[in-house]
Steps between C-alpha positions, in 0.01 A plus 500: 500500500545206263858379486643357178782274617794471260756329724528418868656842565325716240139592425308797368164658569287735292291774658313803371527858613206741535553640151480153345866440427636154570798460730717192494706431808787254474580346837824323583577306816860560604709276721396556859130533413490868401276589203576767240218642287546704183182660363446648155223578255450222248394749230833688507716405206820512705329352809695738724483410867276744685534355849727278706466361852631229730316318775499169683143451367442466124165680490634785713793543260255538209288754690804704599637504144169646379489752788846623402365577153190673641707718734736600221212577264316706763813709564532571127137614480540733799809675358 
C-alpha cells in the first residue's frame, strides 16, 4: 500500500479491486491518534463514498473501509 502524504494528518492510497476498478482511500488522523478512512471509486463522477472505517492503525482503517463496501455489495447481490 503506497501512501501519498498530503499533510502530517492526511494521506491517500490507491488500490484495485478484483474487477479492475481503482479505489482511493482518504485517511485522516484525528486528535488522539485514531484514523478515519473513506474509500470510493475514482472512476465515479460523484466520487460517492462506498466505505468508512475507524481504527487506531491507518492500514487497518483502509482495509475495514473496503470490507464495509464488500459486505454491502455482497448483501445486495444475494437479495
